[in-house]
C-alpha positions in Angstrom: 13.2 -13.8 -1.3 16.1 -13.3 -3.7 18.2 -10.2 -3.9 17.0 -6.7 -3.0 13.3 -6.0 -2.5 11.7 -4.3 -5.5 11.7 -0.5 -5.4 8.8 1.3 -3.9 7.0 3.7 -6.3 4.4 6.4 -5.8 0.9 5.3 -6.8 -2.6 6.7 -7.0 -5.1 5.0 -4.7 -8.8 4.6 -4.3 -9.7 4.5 -0.6 -12.9 3.9 1.4 -13.3 5.9 4.6 -15.5 4.2 7.3 -16.4 5.2 10.8 -13.6 3.0 12.3 -10.8 3.9 9.8 -10.0 3.6 6.1 -8.9 0.9 3.6 -7.5 1.0 0.1 -9.6 -0.7 -2.6 -7.4 -0.1 -5.7 -4.2 1.5 -6.7 -2.5 2.4 -10.0 1.1 1.6 -10.7 1.9 3.5 -13.8 -0.8 2.5 -16.3 -1.8 -0.7 -14.4 -4.8 -0.5 -12.1 -4.7 -3.1 -9.4 -8.0 -4.0 -7.7 -7.4 -5.2 -4.1 -9.2 -8.5 -3.4 -8.0 -8.9 0.2 -6.1 -7.0 2.9 -4.0 -9.5 4.7 -2.5 -7.2 7.3 -2.5 -3.6 8.3 -0.3 -1.7 10.8 1.2 1.7 11.7 4.9 2.3 11.7 7.1 5.4 12.4 10.2 6.0 10.3 12.4 9.0 10.9 9.6 10.7 12.9 7.0 10.2 10.2 3.9 8.0 10.7 3.1 5.5 7.9 -0.1 3.4 7.5 0.9 0.1 5.9 -1.1 -2.6 4.3 -0.2 -6.0 2.9 -2.7 -6.7 0.1 -3.3 -9.0 -2.8 -5.1 -8.8 -6.2 -5.4 -12.6 -6.2 -2.2 -13.1 -8.1 0.5 -10.9 -6.5 1.2 -9.5 -3.0 1.9 -5.9 -2.5 2.9 -3.6 0.4 1.0 -0.3 0.3 1.9 2.6 2.6 0.4 6.0 3.2 2.6 8.8 4.5 0.6 10.7 7.1 2.8 13.8 6.6 2.8 14.0 2.8 -0.5 12.2 2.3 1.1 10.2 -0.5 0.7 6.5 -1.3 3.5 4.2 -2.4 3.6 0.6 -3.2 6.0 -2.3 -3.9 5.5 -5.8 -5.1 6.5 -8.5 -2.5 8.3 -11.6 -3.6 
């Protein structure tokens, strides 16, 4: 990776809720809708006392990190290099 990581931005997300949890299926960064083809990894992390649900996903071309704030119920994303 070169330089700083790309900035995280707030996104809209489509999510499927199942009996054992939930998973994002698409998200929109500005006008671009990204369909998630595969979730490579998911985990929970606490930052400054706030729980985040995080996912490393791909659309088949790029890799992204998605995260859901459990306090604000807001999704954000960034492109991974």
